[in-house]
Each structure stands twice: as C-alpha cells, then as structure tokens.
N, C-alpha and C positions, 0 to 999 in steps of 0.2 A: 866568427872565427872558431875553427876547431883544429884539433891535432889528432893524428892517427899513427899508432905504432903498428907496423906490419912486419910479418915474417913470412917469406915465401919458401916453401919446401917442394922442389920438384922431386917426384918419386920415380923409381925404377930407371934411373939414368946416371951414367958416370959423368955426363956433361952438364951437371947441375949449374955450374957457374955461368955457362952460356945462356941458359934459360933465364937466370936471374938478371944478367946484364941486359939482355934484349928487353925484358919486361921493364926494367928501370929506364932504359933508353926511350921506351914508348911513352913515358910520362914527362920526359925532360922538357918538351915543348910547352908544358903547362906552367913552367916558371914565368913565362911572359904574362900569365894570368894571375900571378902572385903566389904560386905554389912554392913553398920552401921544402927542399928534400935534403934530409940529413941521413946519409948512409953510414951504418955502423957495421960491426963485424957479425952481429947476430940478428939485427933488425934494422928497419928504416923508419924514420919519423917524417911524416908529411904534415905540413901546417899551412893553413890558408883559409880563405872563405869556404863556407860549407860546401857550396856547389862544386868548387874546384877540387877539394879534397875527395869528395865522393866520386867525381869524374875520374880522378887519378886512380883511385882504388879499382874502379870498374875497368878502366883501360889496362891497368897492370894485370888484373886477373884475366881479362880477355886475351891479352897478348901471350901470357904464359900458357894458358890452356889451349889456345889455337895453334900452338906449335906442335900439337899432337901429344902434349905432355899430360901426365897425370900429376896433379898438384894439390897441395894444401896451402891455403893462405889464412894465417891467423891475423886478426886485426882487433885493436883496442882503440876506441874513439873517446875523446873527451872534449868538452866545451870549456874546460878550465885548465887542466894539467898540460903544460907545455905550450900554452896558447900565446905566450908573450913573444912576439917577433921582435 
C-alpha cells in the first residue's frame, strides 16, 4: 500500500481547469482496482496498491501531456504517510 500526493500544473493555458479535470477523469476507472482518489483544492491524494497508484500517476501524466499541454506534475510518494484506508 502506498499513497501519493500529486499537484498538476498546466502551463501556458487559461483553460487549466479543463486539463486537470480530464486528467483526473482518466484515472477514475482505477477505483474499481482499489484506487482511492481524494481531490483537494491544491493537490490530490491517491492511495492503493503500489501498482495501481503508479499506473494512476502514469495515466494522469500521459492524459495531461497528450492534450498538447505543457505541464508540471509534482508527486510525493509514501509507504507510510496516509496509507490507512
């Protein structure tokens, strides 16, 4: 079990909310694999089995960057902090 706090920053766009929403929508299907998604005002926390969390981060990054966007994705991972589901 791991947790990951992520913050996605779309660059050079006024439509940043759309980029973030589409990226988050791209990982919602992983809830069926045990992924917990807690969206906050400044970041999102993902929790679950290691392979599901890593898959979610990769999927989110790919979705955001494949929209033709320049992005920054900050991520902090832990195998202790926030891992209590």
